[in-house]
C-alpha positions in Angstrom: 128.5 33.6 96.8 124.9 34.9 96.2 124.0 38.2 97.8 120.6 38.7 99.4 118.2 41.3 97.9 118.7 43.5 100.9 122.4 43.8 100.2 122.0 44.4 96.5 119.3 47.0 97.0 121.3 48.8 99.6 124.3 49.0 97.2 122.0 50.5 94.5 120.5 53.0 97.0 124.0 54.1 98.2 125.0 54.8 94.6 121.8 56.8 94.1 122.6 58.7 97.4 126.1 59.4 96.2 124.6 60.9 93.0 122.5 63.3 95.1 119.2 61.4 95.2 117.7 62.4 98.6 114.8 60.0 98.2 117.3 57.1 98.1 118.6 58.1 101.5 115.0 57.7 102.9 114.7 54.3 101.3 118.1 53.3 102.7 116.9 54.3 106.2 113.7 52.3 105.7 115.8 49.3 104.7 118.5 49.4 107.4 116.8 51.2 110.3 115.3 48.0 111.9 118.8 46.4 112.2 120.5 49.6 113.4 117.7 50.3 115.9 118.0 46.8 117.4 121.8 47.0 117.6 121.5 50.5 119.2 119.2 49.0 121.9 121.7 46.2 122.5 124.5 48.7 122.9 122.6 51.2 125.2 121.2 51.2 128.7 118.0 53.0 127.9 115.6 53.3 125.0 116.2 57.1 125.0 120.0 56.5 124.6 119.3 54.0 121.8 117.1 56.5 120.0 119.7 59.2 120.3 122.4 56.9 119.1 120.3 55.8 116.1 119.7 59.5 115.1 123.4 60.3 115.5 124.3 57.3 113.4 122.0 58.3 110.5 123.3 61.9 110.7 126.8 60.6 110.4 125.8 58.3 107.5 124.1 61.0 105.6 127.2 63.3 106.0 129.7 60.7 105.0 127.9 58.5 102.4 129.4 60.4 99.4 132.9 59.4 100.7 132.0 55.7 100.9 134.3 54.1 98.3 132.5 50.7 98.1 128.7 50.9 98.1 128.5 47.2 98.7 130.3 47.8 102.0 127.5 50.0 103.3 126.1 47.6 105.9 129.5 47.0 107.6 130.3 50.7 107.3 127.0 51.7 109.0 127.5 49.2 111.8 131.0 50.5 112.3 129.7 54.0 112.7 127.1 52.8 115.1 129.6 50.9 117.2 132.0 53.9 117.3 129.2 56.3 118.3 128.1 53.9 121.0 131.6 53.5 122.3 132.0 57.3 122.5 128.7 57.6 124.4 129.8 54.9 126.8 133.0 56.7 127.5 131.1 59.9 128.1 128.7 58.2 130.5 131.5 56.5 132.4 133.2 59.8 132.9 129.9 61.3 134.1 129.2 58.4 136.5 132.8 58.2 137.7 133.3 54.4 137.4 131.9 51.0 136.3 131.4 50.0 139.9 127.6 50.5 139.4 127.6 47.5 137.0 129.0 45.2 139.6 126.5 46.4 142.2 123.6 45.8 139.7 125.0 42.3 139.0 125.1 41.3 142.7 121.6 42.8 143.5 120.0 41.0 140.5 121.4 37.6 141.1 118.5 36.6 143.4 115.8 37.9 141.1 113.7 35.6 138.9 115.2 37.3 135.9 118.7 37.1 137.4 119.9 34.5 134.9 118.7 36.5 131.9 120.2 39.7 133.4 123.5 37.8 134.0 123.4 36.7 130.3 122.8 40.2 129.1 125.6 41.6 131.2 127.9 38.8 130.1 127.2 39.6 126.4 127.8 43.3 127.0 131.2 42.5 128.5 132.3 40.5 125.5 134.9 42.2 123.3 133.3 43.9 120.2 134.8 41.5 117.8 133.0 38.6 119.6 129.8 40.4 120.6 129.0 41.7 117.1 128.9 38.3 115.3 127.1 36.7 118.2 124.3 39.2 118.2 124.0 39.4 114.5 123.8 35.6 114.1 121.9 34.4 117.1 119.8 37.5 117.9 119.2 39.0 114.5 119.1 35.7 112.6 121.6 36.5 109.9 123.4 33.6 108.2 127.1 33.3 108.7 127.8 34.6 105.2 125.6 37.6 105.8 127.3 38.3 109.1 130.6 38.1 107.3 129.4 40.7 104.8 128.0 43.0 107.5 131.2 42.9 109.4 133.6 42.6 106.4 134.9 39.3 107.5 135.4 35.8 105.9 132.8 33.2 107.0 135.6 31.2 108.7 136.5 34.1 110.9 132.8 34.6 111.8 132.6 30.9 112.8 135.7 31.1 115.0 134.5 34.3 116.7 131.2 32.7 117.4 133.0 29.7 118.9 135.2 32.0 121.0 132.2 34.0 122.2 130.2 31.0 123.2 133.2 29.6 125.1 133.8 32.9 126.8 130.1 33.2 127.8 130.2 29.7 129.3 133.1 30.6 131.4 131.6 33.9 132.6 128.2 32.3 133.4 129.9 29.4 135.3 131.6 31.9 137.5 128.2 33.3 138.5 
C-alpha cells in the first residue's frame, strides 16, 4: 500500500524530532496543524476552546514525541492525544455546567430555525461514539481516503468501511427521530 507524501514526511520529521532537531518540530506543526485545528473545532463548542485544545495538544506532543516508538504512527498518536484532551475538557465543562440538559434545550429551541437541520446534524454527529465519529469526519469532512483514515486511526480499511456504514446508519436513525 503506497503512503502519501504527508505520511512519509511526517515520519522523517518525527525521527528528526526524536534526535533533538527543534526545527523539525516546527515543520511537523506546519504539516499537521491544519488537520488538528479542524478536528479541535469539531470537538469544541467555541473557537477559543478549540485554540486552547490545539495548543495543549502540541504541548503534549512536544513533551512525548521522544517516547513515540513508531514514527510512522505519529498521525494516529497525535489524533489520539487530541481526542483525549478534548474528552478531558468536556468532562471538566460538564462538571462546571452541572449537566448536559443544556444540549437538549438548545436542540429543541433550534428545531424551528432555518439552520435547524444543519444544527441537528452537527449535534447528531457530536453524539456519535468516538469510534464512529472519527472516521466519519476524517473521510467525509476532511476528504481523506479510506486507507489514509485507516492509517490515521491505526485501523484496517475494512474496519473503517464498517464504522462509516454504522455511523451513517446511526445518523439516519437519529435524524429520523427529529
